[in-house]
C-alpha positions in Angstrom: 0.0 0.0 0.0 1.2 3.4 -0.9 0.6 6.4 1.3 0.6 9.9 -0.3 -0.1 13.2 1.3 -1.9 15.6 -1.0 -3.5 19.0 -0.7 -6.5 20.4 -2.7 -7.0 24.2 -3.1 -10.4 25.6 -4.2 -10.6 29.4 -4.8 -13.8 31.4 -4.7 -16.3 28.7 -3.8 -19.8 30.1 -4.0 -23.5 29.2 -4.2 -23.0 26.0 -6.3 -21.5 23.1 -4.5 -17.8 22.6 -5.3 -16.5 19.1 -5.3 -13.2 19.4 -3.3 -12.1 15.7 -3.3 -13.4 12.6 -5.1 -12.0 9.3 -4.0 -10.8 7.0 -6.9 -11.0 3.3 -7.2 -9.1 1.1 -4.7 -8.3 4.2 -2.6 -9.0 5.3 0.9 -8.6 9.0 1.8 -8.2 10.4 5.2 -9.1 14.1 5.5 -6.5 15.5 8.0 -7.3 19.2 7.5 -10.3 21.2 6.0 -10.3 25.0 6.4 -12.9 27.4 4.9 -11.9 31.0 4.7 -14.2 34.0 4.1 -12.7 36.2 1.4 -15.5 38.8 1.3 -16.5 41.9 3.2 -19.6 40.4 4.8 -20.2 37.3 7.0 -21.0 34.1 5.0 -22.4 30.7 5.9 -20.8 27.6 4.7 -21.5 23.9 4.6 -19.2 20.9 4.0 -20.6 17.5 3.3 -19.7 14.0 2.0 -21.8 12.5 -0.8 -21.8 8.7 -0.5 -24.1 6.5 -2.7 -26.0 9.7 -3.7 -26.7 10.6 0.0 -25.3 13.8 1.6 -23.8 13.6 5.1 -22.9 17.0 6.6 -19.7 17.6 8.5 -21.0 21.1 9.1 -24.1 22.9 7.9 -24.8 26.6 7.5 -22.0 27.7 9.8 -21.2 31.4 9.9 -17.7 32.5 9.0 -17.0 36.2 10.0 -15.3 38.7 7.7 -11.6 37.7 7.5 -12.2 34.5 9.4 -11.5 30.9 8.8 -13.5 27.9 10.0 -11.5 24.7 10.6 -13.9 21.9 10.0 -11.4 19.0 10.3 -8.0 19.3 12.0 -6.2 18.6 15.2 -7.2 15.3 16.6 -10.2 14.9 14.3 -9.9 13.0 11.0 -12.5 11.9 8.5 -12.2 8.8 6.3 -13.5 8.7 2.8 -13.8 5.5 0.7 -14.0 4.8 -3.1 -16.5 7.0 -4.9 -17.1 9.3 -1.9 -17.0 13.0 -2.7 -16.3 15.9 -0.3 -18.2 19.0 -1.3 -18.4 22.6 0.0 -20.9 25.4 -0.6 -21.2 29.0 0.5 -24.1 31.4 0.9 -22.5 34.0 -1.4 -21.0 33.9 -4.8 -17.2 33.6 -5.0 -16.8 34.0 -1.2 -14.8 31.1 0.3 -11.4 29.6 -0.2 -11.0 26.0 0.8 -7.8 24.2 1.7 -8.0 20.5 2.2 -5.1 18.2 3.3 -5.5 14.5 2.9 -3.6 11.2 3.1 -4.4 8.9 0.2 -3.9 5.1 0.7 -3.8 3.0 -2.4 
């Protein structure tokens, strides 16, 4: 089994869900960091969720991120495991309002 650390950067996430990570075949992915930053001049609300078998499971839903603030959804002692075909998605309440930084460990 190969272990590979990877990061995913998503700029200006808005009101359409952005797929941040999609897990490929024969892969397990551990999210070790997920940060959502407000890049606007007004507070926003953000949601992050995993889509598995066409069902959405929220890590956080409609959380407020203040102006200039960052919400750490996954980090520190908390980790989240994704399996083949899972997708991590993020959406914001305002257009082009959030930058997303995701750090993962892929095991193949």
